C-alpha positions as CSV (number, residue, x, y, z in Angstrom):
1,M,7.1,12.7,22.2
2,M,9.5,10.2,20.7
3,A,9.8,10.3,16.9
4,F,13.0,8.4,16.0
5,I,15.2,5.7,17.4
6,Q,18.4,4.1,16.3
7,G,20.0,1.2,18.2
8,T,20.7,-2.4,18.7
9,V,18.1,-5.2,18.9
10,L,18.3,-6.9,22.3
11,H,15.3,-9.3,21.8
12,Q,12.9,-10.2,19.1
13,G,9.4,-11.0,20.5
14,L,6.0,-11.8,19.0
15,G,5.0,-8.5,17.6
16,Y,7.7,-6.4,19.2
17,L,11.5,-5.7,19.4
18,L,13.5,-4.6,22.4
19,V,15.9,-2.0,21.2
20,E,18.8,-0.6,23.2
21,C,19.6,3.1,22.6
22,G,21.8,5.1,24.9
23,G,21.7,2.5,27.7
24,I,17.9,2.3,27.7
25,G,15.7,-0.5,26.3
26,Y,12.6,0.5,24.3
27,K,9.8,-1.8,23.3
28,I,9.0,-1.1,19.6
29,T,5.7,-2.6,18.4
30,L,5.8,-4.1,14.9
31,P,3.6,-6.6,13.0
32,E,4.5,-10.2,14.0
33,T,5.9,-11.1,10.6
34,V,8.2,-8.1,10.5
35,A,9.6,-8.3,14.0
36,Y,11.4,-11.6,13.3
37,S,13.0,-10.4,10.1
38,I,14.8,-7.4,11.7
39,Q,18.6,-7.3,11.9
40,Q,20.8,-6.3,14.8
41,Q,21.1,-2.6,14.1
42,V,17.8,-0.8,13.5
43,T,16.5,2.6,12.7
44,F,12.8,3.4,13.2
45,F,10.5,6.4,12.9
46,L,8.1,6.2,15.7
47,H,4.5,6.9,16.6
48,E,3.9,7.1,20.4
49,V,0.5,6.1,21.7
50,L,-0.4,7.2,25.2
51,R,-3.2,5.5,27.0
52,D,-4.5,5.7,30.6
53,N,-2.1,3.1,31.9
54,E,0.2,2.3,29.0
55,R,2.6,3.8,26.6
56,E,3.3,2.2,23.2
57,L,5.8,2.9,20.4
58,F,5.0,1.8,16.9
59,G,7.9,1.5,14.5
60,F,8.2,2.3,10.8
61,A,11.1,1.9,8.4
62,S,10.5,5.3,6.6
63,I,8.9,8.7,6.9
64,A,6.6,7.7,4.0
65,Q,5.3,4.7,6.0
66,L,4.8,6.9,9.1
67,E,2.9,9.6,7.2
68,L,0.6,7.0,5.6
69,F,0.0,5.5,9.1
70,W,-1.0,8.9,10.4
71,K,-3.6,9.2,7.6
72,L,-4.9,5.7,8.3
73,I,-5.4,6.2,12.0
74,A,-7.3,9.4,11.3
75,V,-10.0,7.2,9.8
76,S,-12.6,6.3,12.4
77,G,-12.4,2.6,13.3
78,V,-8.7,2.2,12.3
79,G,-6.5,1.8,15.3
80,P,-2.7,1.9,15.5
81,R,-2.3,-1.9,15.2
82,S,-4.5,-2.1,12.2
83,G,-3.0,0.9,10.6
84,Q,0.5,-0.5,11.1
85,K,-0.5,-3.8,9.5
86,I,-1.9,-2.0,6.5
87,V,1.3,0.0,6.1
88,F,3.5,-3.1,6.3
89,S,1.3,-5.1,3.9
90,D,2.9,-3.7,0.8
91,Q,5.1,-0.9,-0.5
92,T,3.7,2.6,0.5
93,D,3.1,3.7,-3.1
94,H,1.3,0.4,-3.8
95,I,-1.0,0.8,-0.8
96,K,-1.8,4.4,-1.8
97,A,-2.5,3.3,-5.4
98,K,-4.9,0.6,-4.1
99,I,-6.7,3.1,-1.9
100,M,-7.0,5.6,-4.8
101,A,-8.2,2.8,-7.1
102,G,-10.9,1.8,-4.6
103,D,-9.5,-1.7,-4.2
104,V,-11.5,-3.0,-1.2
105,V,-10.4,-6.6,-1.8
106,S,-6.7,-5.9,-1.3
107,L,-7.3,-4.0,1.9
108,T,-9.5,-6.8,3.3
109,H,-6.6,-9.3,2.9
110,V,-4.9,-7.4,5.8
111,P,-5.7,-9.3,9.0
112,G,-8.3,-7.4,11.1
113,I,-9.5,-5.2,8.2
114,G,-13.1,-6.0,7.2
115,K,-15.1,-4.9,4.2
116,K,-16.7,-1.9,6.0
117,T,-13.4,-0.7,7.4
118,A,-11.8,-1.0,3.9
119,Q,-14.6,1.0,2.3
120,K,-14.3,3.7,5.0
121,I,-10.6,4.0,4.4
122,I,-11.1,4.3,0.7
123,L,-13.9,6.8,1.1
124,E,-12.0,9.1,3.6
125,L,-8.5,8.9,2.1
126,K,-9.0,8.7,-1.7
127,G,-9.2,12.5,-2.0
128,A,-6.5,13.2,0.4
129,L,-4.1,10.9,-1.4
130,A,-5.0,12.3,-4.8
131,E,-4.0,15.8,-3.6
132,E,-0.5,14.7,-2.5
133,P,2.3,16.1,-4.7
134,M,4.0,13.8,-7.2
135,A,7.6,12.8,-6.7
136,S,9.3,14.0,-9.9
137,S,8.9,16.3,-12.9
138,A,8.6,13.1,-15.1
139,D,5.6,12.1,-13.0
140,L,4.1,15.6,-13.4
141,D,4.6,15.5,-17.2
142,A,3.0,12.0,-17.4
143,V,0.0,13.1,-15.2
144,E,-0.5,16.3,-17.3
145,A,-0.4,14.2,-20.5
146,L,-3.0,11.8,-19.2
147,I,-5.2,14.7,-18.0
148,G,-4.9,16.1,-21.6
149,L,-6.2,12.8,-22.9
150,G,-9.3,13.1,-20.7
151,Y,-8.5,11.2,-17.6
152,S,-9.0,12.7,-14.1
153,R,-6.0,13.7,-12.1
154,R,-6.8,11.0,-9.4
155,D,-7.0,8.2,-12.0
156,A,-3.8,9.4,-13.8
157,Q,-1.9,9.4,-10.5
158,A,-3.2,6.0,-9.4
159,A,-2.2,4.5,-12.8
160,L,1.3,6.0,-12.5
161,L,2.1,5.1,-8.9
162,E,3.3,1.6,-9.4
163,L,5.4,2.3,-12.5
164,D,9.1,2.6,-11.7
165,D,12.3,3.0,-13.7
166,L,10.6,4.0,-16.9
167,D,11.0,7.2,-19.0
168,T,8.0,9.5,-19.2
169,E,6.8,8.2,-22.6
170,S,6.9,4.6,-21.4
171,R,5.2,5.5,-18.2
172,I,2.4,7.2,-20.2
173,R,2.0,4.1,-22.4
174,A,1.9,1.7,-19.4
175,A,-0.6,3.9,-17.6
176,L,-2.9,4.1,-20.7
177,K,-2.9,0.3,-20.8
178,R,-3.9,0.2,-17.1
179,L,-6.6,2.8,-17.5
180,S,-8.0,1.1,-20.6
181,H,-8.4,-2.2,-18.6
182,S,-10.2,-0.6,-15.6
C-alpha cells in the first residue's frame, strides 16, 4: 500500500495531478479546485483505493487531513471522492468543529453531500471526534475550566477548536461567548 509521495508535477488535469517520483508517474486524485493550485514540487499523504479493475490514489496535504478522511469514509454512504471534498472544504479543525457542533448546513455546502448524508456523518462521528486528544496543555486547561463551569466536554472542545493564537484565559472567554450564543 502506498502512503506517501514526494515528487514533481508533470501535468495538472481536471481533478488529478500526474506526479513523477523516481522515474515513475503517479496519478493523484484531488478535488478539481485544488488540482490547479498545486506548485511544481509536491508532497502528499496517500490513500489507495483498489477496485476490481482500477487503482486510485487520493492525495492529502497533511496526516490530519488523511486521518479525518479515514473517519469520513468509514461512514456508510461516504465514498472516497465525497470524503476528500469534505476534507478540502475547510481547515481540518474547522471541519471537526462543524461536525461536533452538528452543523448540517455547512456540510451540505460541499458538492455531493446531501442533508441525509450530512446528518449521518454528524451522528456517527460526533462522539469519535469528541474523544480525540486535544493538542496542547493550554487546550486541556481551557477544556477543564469550561467543564468546571458546567459545559460538556464535547461542547467545550467544539467551542475551542477554531480559536488560535490566544492565551488560555482569552480562549476561555472567547469559548464562553460562543457557548452562550448557541
